[in-house]
C-alpha positions in Angstrom: 106.4 132.4 31.4 103.3 131.5 30.0 105.0 128.4 29.7 105.8 127.9 33.6 101.9 129.1 33.9 100.7 126.5 31.9 102.7 123.7 33.5 101.6 125.2 36.8 98.2 125.1 36.0 98.3 121.6 34.9 100.1 120.4 37.8 97.5 121.6 40.1 94.7 119.8 37.7 96.6 116.6 37.9 97.0 117.3 42.2 93.5 118.2 42.4 92.2 115.1 40.0 93.8 112.8 42.1 92.7 114.1 45.5 89.6 114.3 44.2 89.8 110.3 43.1 91.1 110.2 46.7 87.7 111.0 48.4 85.8 108.8 46.0 87.6 105.8 47.3 85.0 103.5 48.9 86.1 103.9 52.9 85.1 100.1 54.6 85.3 100.0 58.1 88.0 97.2 59.3 85.6 95.8 61.8 82.8 96.0 58.8 81.6 92.6 59.1 81.1 90.4 55.5 78.0 91.4 54.8 78.3 94.8 55.5 81.3 94.8 53.7 79.3 93.3 50.4 76.8 96.1 50.5 79.5 98.7 50.7 80.9 97.4 48.0 77.6 97.1 45.6 76.3 100.8 46.7 79.6 101.9 45.6 79.4 100.2 42.1 78.4 101.7 38.7 74.7 101.8 37.6 76.0 99.7 34.6 77.8 97.1 37.2 74.8 96.5 38.9 72.1 95.1 36.8 71.7 91.6 37.0 73.4 90.2 33.5 76.5 92.6 34.5 76.6 90.8 37.9 76.1 87.1 37.1 78.6 88.0 34.1 81.4 89.0 37.0 79.9 85.9 39.1 80.7 83.2 36.9 84.4 84.7 36.8 84.6 85.5 40.5 81.9 83.4 42.2 83.0 84.1 45.5 82.0 87.7 45.0 79.7 88.4 47.6 78.6 91.4 46.8 77.0 91.2 43.3 75.8 87.9 45.4 73.7 89.7 47.4 73.1 93.0 45.7 71.0 91.2 43.2 68.8 88.7 45.3 66.4 91.3 46.4 65.8 91.9 42.9 65.6 88.3 41.9 62.9 87.8 44.6 60.1 90.5 43.9 59.0 92.9 41.2 59.4 92.7 37.2 63.2 91.0 37.6 62.0 88.4 39.6 63.2 85.0 38.9 62.9 81.8 41.1 65.3 79.7 39.6 68.0 82.6 39.6 66.5 83.5 42.9 67.1 80.0 44.3 70.7 79.6 42.8 72.4 82.7 43.8 70.7 81.7 47.7 72.0 78.4 47.7 75.0 79.7 46.4 75.1 82.2 48.7 74.5 80.0 51.8 77.6 78.4 51.4 79.6 81.2 51.2 77.7 83.4 54.1 75.2 81.4 55.5 74.4 84.0 58.3 73.8 86.7 56.1 69.9 88.2 56.2 69.3 88.6 53.1 68.8 84.6 52.6 65.2 85.1 54.4 64.6 89.0 53.5 65.0 88.5 49.5 63.0 85.0 50.1 60.4 85.8 52.0 57.2 86.0 49.3 58.9 83.2 47.7 59.0 80.8 50.4 54.8 80.8 50.5 54.9 80.4 47.2 57.1 77.2 46.9 57.4 75.6 50.3 59.5 72.5 49.0 62.1 75.5 48.0 61.5 76.8 51.7 62.4 73.3 53.1 65.5 73.0 50.7 66.8 76.5 52.1 65.9 74.9 55.8 68.6 72.0 54.7 70.7 74.3 53.1 70.9 76.2 56.2 71.3 73.2 58.6 74.2 71.9 56.9 76.1 74.9 57.4 75.7 74.4 61.2 79.2 73.8 63.0 81.1 75.1 60.0 82.0 78.4 61.1 81.5 80.8 64.1 78.2 82.3 62.9 76.0 79.1 64.1 73.8 82.1 66.3 72.8 83.7 63.3 71.8 80.5 61.6 69.9 79.0 64.0 68.0 82.7 63.7 67.3 82.5 60.1 65.9 79.1 61.0 63.8 79.8 63.7 62.6 83.0 61.5 61.5 81.0 58.3 59.9 77.9 60.4 58.3 80.7 62.3 56.7 82.3 59.5 55.3 78.5 58.1 54.2 77.8 61.5 51.9 80.8 62.4 48.4 80.8 60.3 47.9 84.0 58.3 45.2 86.4 59.0 43.7 88.9 56.9 45.0 86.7 53.8 44.4 89.1 51.0 46.2 91.9 52.4 48.9 89.6 53.3 49.0 88.7 49.6 48.8 92.0 48.2 51.6 93.5 51.4 54.1 90.8 50.3 53.5 90.6 46.5 51.8 87.4 46.5 49.2 85.8 43.8 45.6 86.1 44.5 45.7 82.2 44.8 48.9 81.5 46.4 47.8 78.9 49.0 49.0 80.6 53.1 49.1 78.6 56.4 45.3 78.4 57.8 46.0 76.4 61.1 49.1 76.7 63.6 51.4 74.0 62.8 52.8 73.0 66.2 55.9 70.9 65.3 57.0 73.3 63.0 56.7 75.9 65.9 58.6 73.8 68.3 61.1 73.6 65.8 61.3 77.3 65.5 61.3 77.6 68.8 64.4 75.2 69.9 66.3 77.4 67.0 65.4 80.6 68.6 66.5 79.1 72.4 69.8 78.1 70.7 70.3 81.4 69.0 70.3 82.9 72.8 72.1 80.3 73.8 75.1 81.1 71.4 75.1 84.3 71.0 77.8 85.6 73.2 77.1 89.7 72.4 74.2 90.8 74.1 73.0 93.1 71.5 72.1 89.6 69.4 70.7 87.9 72.3 67.8 90.7 73.1 66.9 90.6 69.7 66.6 86.7 69.1 65.1 87.0 72.4 62.4 89.3 71.2 61.8 87.4 68.0 61.2 84.2 70.1 58.7 86.4 72.5 57.0 87.3 69.5 56.6 84.2 67.9 55.4 82.5 71.0 52.6 85.3 71.6 51.5 85.0 67.9 51.2 81.3 68.7 49.1 81.7 71.4 51.7 80.7 73.8 51.8 83.7 76.3 53.0 81.7 79.1 56.0 80.7 77.6 56.4 84.2 75.9 56.7 86.2 79.0 60.0 85.2 80.2 61.5 85.8 76.8 59.7 89.2 77.0 61.7 89.8 80.1 64.9 89.1 79.1 64.8 91.1 75.4 63.3 93.9 77.9 66.2 93.8 80.0 68.8 93.5 77.5 67.6 96.2 75.6 67.5 98.5 78.7 71.0 97.8 78.9 72.0 98.5 75.7 69.9 101.6 75.5 68.3 100.2 72.7 64.9 101.4 71.1 62.1 99.4 72.3 59.1 100.6 72.1 57.9 98.1 69.6 58.9 95.6 72.3 57.4 97.3 75.4 54.0 97.6 73.3 54.0 93.7 72.2 55.1 92.5 75.9 52.1 94.8 77.2 49.3 92.8 75.1 51.0 89.6 76.5 50.8 90.5 79.8 47.0 91.7 79.3 46.2 88.0 77.8 47.4 86.2 80.9 45.7 89.1 83.1 48.4 90.4 84.4 46.9 94.0 84.1 48.8 96.2 86.5 52.5 95.3 84.7 50.6 95.6 81.5 50.1 99.2 82.2 53.5 99.5 83.7 55.3 98.2 80.5 52.9 100.2 78.3 53.3 103.3 80.2 57.0 102.6 79.6 56.5 102.5 76.0 55.1 105.8 75.7 57.8 107.0 77.8 60.1 105.9 75.3 58.2 106.7 72.3 60.4 108.5 69.6 59.2 106.8 65.8 57.4 110.0 64.7 58.8 111.1 61.4 60.3 114.4 63.3 61.6 112.0 66.8 58.2 112.6 68.6 55.6 110.1 69.7 54.3 107.8 66.8 53.2 104.1 66.2 54.0 103.2 69.9 51.8 105.9 71.4 48.7 105.2 69.0 48.9 101.2 69.7 49.7 102.1 73.3 46.9 104.5 74.0 44.5 102.5 72.3 45.7 99.4 74.1 45.1 100.9 77.5 42.0 102.3 76.4 40.4 99.2 75.8 41.5 97.7 79.0 39.6 100.7 80.6 36.6 99.9 78.4 36.5 96.5 79.8 36.3 98.1 82.9 33.6 100.4 82.4 35.1 103.3 82.7 34.1 104.6 79.7 35.8 108.5 80.5 39.6 107.3 80.8 38.6 105.1 77.9 37.6 108.1 76.0 40.3 110.1 77.0 42.9 107.6 75.7 41.4 107.3 72.3 41.8 111.2 72.1 45.4 110.7 73.3 45.8 108.0 70.5 46.0 111.1 67.8 48.5 113.3 69.8 51.4 112.0 67.8 53.4 112.8 64.5 52.8 110.8 61.7 54.8 108.0 61.5 55.7 105.6 58.3 53.1 104.1 58.0 50.2 106.4 60.0 49.2 107.3 56.1 49.3 104.0 54.7 47.7 101.5 57.3 45.6 104.2 59.2 44.8 104.1 62.8 43.2 101.5 64.7 39.6 101.8 65.1 38.3 99.0 67.5 38.3 101.3 70.3 36.5 103.9 68.7 33.8 101.1 67.3 33.4 100.2 71.2 33.1 103.6 72.8 30.4 105.1 70.1 27.8 103.7 72.3 29.1 105.5 75.3 31.4 108.5 74.7 30.0 109.6 70.8 31.4 113.0 70.8 35.0 111.2 72.1 34.8 109.2 68.5 33.4 112.5 66.5 36.4 114.3 67.5 39.2 111.3 67.5 37.9 110.8 63.3 38.0 114.4 63.0 41.8 114.5 63.7 42.3 111.3 61.9 40.6 112.3 58.8 42.3 116.1 58.9 46.0 115.4 59.9 46.4 111.8 59.1 44.6 109.9 56.5 41.9 112.5 54.3 39.1 110.4 52.6 39.8 107.2 55.0 36.4 105.6 54.5 36.0 103.9 57.2 36.9 106.7 59.7 34.3 108.8 57.5 31.5 106.5 58.2 32.7 106.0 62.1 32.1 109.5 62.1 28.5 109.8 60.8 27.6 107.1 62.9 29.2 109.0 65.7 27.7 112.6 65.0 24.1 110.6 63.9 24.6 109.5 67.7 24.8 113.2 69.1 21.9 114.3 67.4 19.8 111.8 68.7 
């Protein structure tokens, strides 16, 4: 009897083991893109298999493996494992096999600024892949992004270098390169034309609109913004940031009525707070609306927008980049109480100890006592 119980227990353990192993198998959706498939495989590897040395050893025997190729790119592009030579090798190998991979741009974002000749080499490699498969739209998108970053001058260079892990002496674009910009614009427009999915077309239109707006070509940006907003609305996408950027662009060309309309829509759709409520979009939209009211000398309305800019939940960078202060600085001579209240809320709920906000509060308090 005892032997029979042991046998049954053993069988139960074997069944349990195989059932458990079955639950551990990696499930990859049938319609997963090669990039998503690679990411899922990479995430399912043991930690010992995710080291650069282990991944490269595997790639020597299996050069077509995308999971390891993509998996180590981000580590090679920044941080303690940064290795420009290996980054170049694996980027160019990835382009041969999956030229539309977004990792080509994201892993190399900082390296392109350090080494423009390398950036040109990647651009050439991507261009050589056009016409070889069905991913031309995405390749044009990548080319537009890379060239756009090279064309637009960098403001606040010190902060930019810090955020991107660049050395203090890294040269950055100081003025607009119109020829490079035109190439970027053409690639984005081609990506829009070639995209069969409206979701993708909306993304390319938004990128084009933002690039043109950043370059100061606001009139050209507006049609792209309209396309992006229309397609995003069709797809029920979160377009808070898009609407805010569109509103800012409209203000630049003097279309204040439509700008207010788009910013009001941004307020309605904003769910960027950490708990799904209003967040970054609301802060930015209210600040812009307040600035418009200030320029019209409607200081009370501007002050109301300033206060409403703080009526948000914490969001991803509210405690790191802080709140925009330009509206408060404009209003300090006209509505010092609103500025003082703004500062109190920001210091209490978002960025305690922020020296700029504390200084602004001190100035506003002094105005009230004067």
